[in-house]
C-alpha positions as CSV (number, residue, x, y, z in Angstrom):
1,M,-37.2,-61.6,35.0
2,N,-34.6,-59.2,33.7
3,T,-34.9,-59.5,29.9
4,Q,-32.5,-58.2,27.3
5,A,-35.2,-55.9,25.8
6,H,-36.2,-54.5,29.2
7,I,-32.6,-53.7,30.1
8,A,-31.8,-52.2,26.7
9,Q,-34.8,-49.8,27.0
10,A,-33.8,-48.8,30.5
11,L,-30.2,-48.0,29.3
12,E,-31.6,-45.6,26.7
13,R,-33.6,-43.9,29.3
14,L,-30.6,-43.7,31.7
15,V,-28.4,-42.0,29.1
16,A,-31.2,-39.5,28.3
17,G,-31.7,-39.0,32.1
18,L,-28.2,-37.8,32.5
19,G,-28.9,-34.7,30.5
20,T,-31.9,-33.7,32.6
21,L,-30.1,-33.4,35.9
22,R,-30.0,-29.8,37.2
23,D,-28.7,-28.1,40.3
24,E,-31.8,-26.3,41.5
25,G,-30.2,-24.7,44.5
26,R,-31.1,-27.3,47.1
27,Y,-27.5,-27.4,48.3
28,H,-25.1,-24.5,48.9
29,E,-21.5,-25.9,48.7
30,P,-19.1,-23.2,47.4
31,N,-15.6,-24.2,46.5
32,L,-12.5,-23.0,48.2
33,D,-11.7,-20.7,45.3
34,G,-15.1,-19.0,45.7
35,S,-16.8,-20.6,42.7
36,A,-20.1,-22.3,43.0
37,G,-20.1,-26.0,43.5
38,D,-22.4,-28.0,41.3
39,Y,-22.5,-31.7,42.0
40,I,-25.7,-32.5,40.1
41,S,-25.8,-30.8,36.6
42,F,-24.1,-33.0,34.1
43,D,-21.9,-30.3,32.4
44,S,-20.0,-29.5,35.6
45,W,-16.5,-30.9,36.0
46,E,-16.7,-32.7,39.3
47,W,-16.7,-36.2,40.7
48,P,-20.4,-37.1,40.1
49,Q,-20.1,-36.1,36.5
50,G,-16.8,-38.0,36.2
51,V,-18.4,-41.1,37.4
52,G,-21.3,-40.5,35.0
53,L,-18.9,-40.2,32.1
54,Y,-17.2,-43.5,33.1
55,G,-20.5,-45.3,32.8
56,L,-21.1,-43.7,29.4
57,A,-17.6,-44.6,28.3
58,Q,-18.0,-48.2,29.4
59,L,-21.3,-48.5,27.5
60,W,-19.7,-46.8,24.5
61,L,-17.0,-49.5,24.5
62,A,-19.5,-52.3,25.1
63,R,-21.3,-51.1,22.0
64,G,-18.2,-51.2,19.8
65,C,-17.5,-47.4,20.2
66,D,-21.0,-46.5,19.3
67,P,-20.9,-43.1,17.4
68,V,-23.9,-41.6,19.2
69,L,-22.4,-42.1,22.6
70,G,-19.0,-41.1,21.3
71,K,-20.5,-37.8,20.2
72,I,-21.9,-37.2,23.7
73,L,-18.5,-37.9,25.2
74,T,-16.4,-35.8,22.9
75,G,-18.9,-33.0,23.1
76,W,-18.8,-33.0,26.9
77,Y,-15.0,-32.9,27.0
78,D,-14.6,-30.4,24.2
79,R,-16.9,-28.0,26.0
80,A,-15.1,-28.5,29.3
81,L,-11.7,-27.9,27.8
82,A,-12.9,-24.8,26.1
83,R,-14.1,-23.4,29.4
84,G,-10.9,-24.3,31.2
85,L,-10.2,-27.0,33.8
86,P,-10.6,-26.5,37.5
87,S,-7.9,-26.9,40.2
88,M,-6.6,-30.4,40.6
89,N,-7.8,-32.4,43.6
90,V,-9.1,-36.0,44.2
91,N,-12.6,-35.3,43.0
92,T,-11.7,-33.2,40.0
93,T,-9.5,-36.1,38.8
94,A,-12.6,-38.3,38.3
95,P,-13.4,-37.1,34.8
96,M,-9.9,-38.1,33.6
97,L,-10.8,-41.8,33.7
98,A,-13.4,-41.7,31.0
99,L,-11.2,-39.3,29.0
100,T,-8.5,-41.9,29.2
101,L,-10.8,-44.5,27.6
102,L,-11.8,-42.1,24.9
103,W,-8.2,-41.2,24.2
104,R,-7.1,-44.8,24.3
105,E,-9.3,-45.6,21.3
106,G,-8.7,-42.5,19.2
107,R,-5.4,-41.1,20.4
108,Q,-6.6,-37.5,19.9
109,P,-3.6,-35.2,20.7
110,R,-5.8,-32.6,22.4
111,Y,-6.8,-35.1,25.0
112,G,-3.4,-36.8,25.4
113,A,-1.7,-33.6,26.4
114,V,-4.4,-32.9,29.1
115,L,-4.1,-36.4,30.5
116,D,-0.3,-36.4,30.5
117,D,-0.1,-33.0,32.3
118,W,-2.7,-34.1,34.9
119,A,-1.0,-37.4,35.7
120,D,2.4,-35.6,36.1
121,R,0.9,-33.0,38.5
122,L,-0.8,-35.7,40.5
123,L,2.5,-37.5,41.1
124,R,4.4,-34.3,41.8
125,D,1.9,-32.1,43.6
126,A,-1.0,-34.0,45.1
127,P,-0.9,-33.9,49.0
128,R,0.0,-37.2,50.6
129,T,-0.7,-38.9,53.9
130,P,1.8,-40.9,55.8
131,L,2.7,-44.1,53.9
132,G,2.1,-42.2,50.6
133,G,-1.6,-42.4,50.3
134,F,-3.3,-39.5,48.4
135,Q,-4.9,-37.2,50.9
136,H,-8.6,-36.9,50.1
137,D,-8.7,-33.1,49.4
138,V,-11.7,-32.0,47.4
139,S,-12.9,-28.7,45.8
140,D,-14.6,-27.3,48.9
141,R,-12.5,-28.8,51.7
142,L,-9.0,-29.9,52.6
143,N,-8.9,-33.1,54.7
144,P,-5.5,-33.3,56.4
145,G,-4.2,-36.8,57.0
146,E,-7.4,-38.5,55.7
147,M,-7.7,-41.4,53.3
148,W,-11.2,-42.3,51.9
149,D,-12.1,-45.3,49.8
150,D,-13.6,-43.0,47.2
151,T,-10.0,-42.0,46.2
152,L,-9.3,-45.3,44.6
153,F,-12.2,-44.8,42.1
154,M,-11.5,-41.1,41.6
155,V,-7.7,-41.2,41.2
156,A,-6.1,-44.7,41.2
157,L,-8.2,-46.1,38.4
158,F,-7.2,-43.1,36.2
159,L,-3.5,-43.6,36.9
160,A,-3.8,-47.3,36.1
161,A,-5.7,-46.9,32.9
162,Y,-3.7,-44.0,31.6
163,G,-0.4,-45.5,32.7
164,E,-1.2,-48.7,30.8
165,A,-2.5,-46.9,27.6
166,A,0.4,-44.4,27.5
167,G,3.1,-46.9,28.3
168,R,4.0,-45.2,31.6
169,P,4.6,-48.1,34.1
170,E,5.3,-45.6,36.9
171,L,1.7,-44.6,36.9
172,V,0.5,-48.2,37.1
173,A,3.0,-48.7,40.0
174,E,1.5,-45.7,41.8
175,A,-2.0,-47.1,41.3
176,E,-0.9,-50.3,42.9
177,R,0.7,-48.5,45.8
178,Q,-2.6,-46.6,46.4
179,F,-4.6,-49.8,46.5
180,L,-2.2,-51.4,48.9
181,V,-2.0,-48.5,51.4
182,H,-5.7,-47.8,51.3
183,A,-6.4,-51.5,51.9
184,Q,-4.1,-51.5,54.8
185,F,-6.1,-48.8,56.7
186,L,-9.6,-49.1,55.3
187,T,-10.4,-52.8,55.3
188,D,-12.3,-54.1,58.3
189,R,-10.6,-57.2,59.5
190,E,-13.7,-58.3,61.5
191,T,-16.0,-58.5,58.5
192,G,-14.2,-58.2,55.2
193,L,-16.1,-55.0,54.4
194,W,-14.4,-51.6,54.0
195,F,-14.7,-48.5,56.3
196,H,-15.3,-45.1,54.6
197,G,-12.1,-43.5,55.8
198,W,-9.1,-43.3,58.0
199,S,-7.5,-40.4,59.9
200,F,-3.8,-40.4,60.5
201,E,-4.2,-37.3,62.7
202,G,-6.5,-39.2,65.1
203,R,-5.5,-42.8,64.2
204,H,-9.1,-43.8,63.9
205,S,-11.7,-44.8,61.3
206,F,-14.1,-42.0,62.1
207,G,-17.6,-43.5,62.7
208,R,-16.4,-47.0,61.6
209,A,-19.1,-46.8,58.9
210,R,-19.4,-49.7,56.6
211,W,-20.9,-47.4,54.1
212,A,-22.6,-49.0,51.1
213,R,-21.5,-46.7,48.3
214,G,-17.9,-46.7,49.6
215,N,-18.0,-50.5,49.4
216,A,-19.5,-50.3,45.9
217,W,-16.5,-48.1,44.8
218,I,-14.3,-50.9,46.1
219,T,-16.2,-53.7,44.4
220,V,-16.1,-51.8,41.1
221,C,-12.4,-51.0,41.5
222,L,-11.3,-54.5,42.4
223,V,-13.1,-55.9,39.3
224,D,-12.1,-53.2,36.9
225,L,-8.5,-52.5,37.9
226,P,-7.1,-55.7,36.3
227,Q,-9.0,-55.0,33.1
228,L,-7.6,-51.5,32.9
229,C,-3.9,-52.3,33.5
230,T,-1.4,-55.2,33.9
231,L,-0.9,-55.7,37.6
232,S,2.2,-57.3,39.1
233,S,1.3,-60.9,40.1
234,G,1.5,-60.5,43.8
235,V,-0.7,-57.4,43.9
236,A,-3.2,-59.0,41.5
237,C,-3.5,-62.1,43.8
238,Y,-3.9,-60.0,46.9
239,L,-6.6,-57.7,45.5
240,A,-8.5,-60.7,44.1
241,D,-8.5,-62.2,47.6
242,L,-9.7,-58.9,49.1
243,L,-12.6,-58.9,46.6
244,T,-13.6,-62.5,47.5
245,D,-13.5,-61.6,51.2
246,Q,-15.6,-58.5,50.7
247,V,-18.2,-60.3,48.6
248,A,-18.5,-63.0,51.2
249,A,-19.5,-60.3,53.6
250,L,-21.8,-58.5,51.2
251,L,-24.0,-61.4,50.1
252,P,-25.7,-62.1,53.4
253,L,-26.5,-58.3,53.8
254,Q,-28.6,-58.1,50.6
255,A,-32.2,-57.1,51.5
256,D,-35.2,-59.1,50.3
257,S,-35.8,-56.4,47.8
258,G,-32.5,-57.0,46.1
259,M,-31.0,-53.7,47.5
260,W,-28.2,-53.0,50.0
261,R,-28.7,-50.4,52.7
262,T,-26.7,-47.2,52.9
263,L,-25.1,-48.6,56.1
264,L,-24.6,-52.2,55.0
265,D,-25.0,-53.8,58.4
266,D,-27.6,-51.4,59.9
267,P,-31.2,-52.5,59.3
268,T,-32.4,-49.1,60.4
269,S,-30.7,-47.3,57.4
270,Y,-32.5,-46.9,54.1
271,E,-32.0,-49.0,51.0
272,E,-29.8,-47.2,48.5
273,T,-29.8,-47.6,44.7
274,S,-26.3,-46.3,43.6
275,A,-24.5,-48.7,45.9
276,T,-26.7,-51.6,44.9
277,A,-26.0,-50.9,41.2
278,G,-22.2,-50.7,41.8
279,I,-22.2,-53.9,43.8
280,A,-24.4,-55.6,41.2
281,Y,-21.9,-54.6,38.5
282,G,-19.0,-56.1,40.4
283,L,-20.8,-59.3,41.2
284,L,-22.0,-59.9,37.6
285,K,-18.7,-59.0,36.0
286,G,-16.8,-60.9,38.6
287,A,-18.9,-64.0,37.9
288,R,-18.5,-63.6,34.2
289,L,-14.7,-63.3,34.6
290,G,-14.6,-66.4,36.8
291,L,-13.7,-64.5,40.0
292,G,-16.8,-65.8,41.8
293,G,-19.4,-68.5,41.7
294,P,-23.1,-68.8,40.9
295,E,-24.0,-67.1,44.2
296,W,-22.4,-63.9,42.8
297,R,-24.5,-64.1,39.7
298,A,-27.7,-64.8,41.6
299,A,-27.2,-61.9,43.9
300,G,-26.2,-59.6,41.1
301,N,-29.4,-60.5,39.1
302,R,-31.6,-59.8,42.1
303,A,-29.9,-56.4,42.5
304,I,-30.5,-55.7,38.8
305,G,-34.2,-56.2,39.3
306,A,-34.2,-53.7,42.1
307,V,-32.2,-51.1,40.1
308,L,-34.6,-51.4,37.1
309,A,-37.5,-50.8,39.5
310,A,-35.8,-47.5,40.7
311,I,-35.6,-46.0,37.2
312,D,-38.5,-43.6,36.4
313,D,-40.1,-42.9,33.0
314,Q,-37.7,-40.0,32.4
315,G,-34.7,-42.3,33.0
316,V,-33.8,-40.8,36.4
317,V,-32.6,-43.2,39.1
318,G,-34.4,-42.8,42.4
319,G,-33.2,-43.8,45.8
320,V,-29.7,-42.3,45.4
321,S,-28.0,-40.8,48.5
322,Y,-26.4,-37.4,47.9
323,G,-22.7,-36.9,48.1
324,T,-21.5,-38.1,51.5
325,R,-18.8,-36.5,53.5
326,M,-16.9,-38.4,56.1
327,G,-19.2,-39.2,59.1
328,H,-18.0,-39.2,62.7
329,D,-21.1,-41.2,63.7
330,L,-23.5,-43.5,62.0
331,Q,-26.4,-41.1,62.1
332,H,-24.6,-38.9,59.7
333,Y,-25.1,-41.6,57.0
334,R,-28.7,-42.3,57.9
335,D,-29.5,-38.6,57.5
336,I,-28.0,-38.1,54.0
337,P,-30.8,-36.8,51.7
338,I,-31.9,-38.6,48.5
339,Q,-31.0,-36.8,45.3
340,P,-30.7,-37.9,41.6
341,T,-27.1,-37.6,40.6
342,G,-24.6,-38.4,37.8
343,Y,-23.1,-41.2,39.7
344,G,-26.5,-42.7,40.4
345,Q,-27.1,-42.7,36.6
346,S,-23.6,-44.0,35.9
347,L,-23.6,-46.9,38.3
348,A,-26.9,-48.0,37.0
349,I,-25.6,-47.8,33.4
350,L,-22.6,-49.9,34.4
351,A,-24.8,-52.5,36.1
352,L,-27.2,-52.8,33.2
353,A,-24.5,-52.9,30.6
354,E,-23.0,-55.8,32.4
355,A,-26.5,-57.4,32.8
356,C,-26.8,-57.3,29.0
357,K,-23.8,-59.5,28.8
358,E,-25.4,-61.7,31.5
359,T,-28.6,-62.1,29.5
360,D,-26.5,-62.9,26.3
361,R,-24.8,-65.6,28.3
């Protein structure tokens, strides 16, 4: 049974575990500007750290703007701003989401100026695909004509949250547009799940991978977006229906362990913790908000048990697949190595923070 005390202890270990992550040279992924890529150590400004910060920020809010977590967040951003920010792309936008939540509560001018400038440059300068989707360019690679489901988490949630908090409706409208155009090309009409990506150059979905963490990004996004901004009614209804359709496909694919596999519908692929945590968060929060029924809650609680079992004594989440580039075949996803990361920690934090609300209920 997932008890409140057990979950609370695990959360403390998870927060501590974020600070222990180190890039030990296992991966060599230099950025286009010649700088070293670091997708593991927590102080680097990249998408894994951005997702990790979002988990911390959501836990900070759930605890009534807890001063200890607030100090961790402000310390991270102040160090990063003193060093100077990297070039703008989809993945380096990810840390802006947690910064938005931090600024929304305190309105610190030093953060507001950064957020405003970044949002302006996204709308003005970010490369686009046909139909106006953000092209999924990252620090070490350009991806002409490609849309990935990761982009909705890394960019669109920030635009929605900051647009709402700053009174800039054009940013919320852009976030809505991104959800609609990505849904048009990434949803799998046969199953209700989402493909990892779409190429306008080849007019195909690459390996047609129903990738678990990509689907977890979507589950989290579809639950959190209406909480971060005020959506137009038609878009809100459409996205809620997409979530219902996706979850109907996800539930039968949950393994006996409570996990989901890195390729959701491939029993030969390994069970993967970060996706399981993200899906668990979406299911439990969706059930709490009345978006789904008791079957969502039951599956979410089974997944929480699996996530708890994957956290070691040092608070590091095991069973997390490393950053996953677009795969042109399914074997690409089966071969992704296991590596503790900030997003593994964060998605577990999100899931367990929501599970605390579930045990309270």
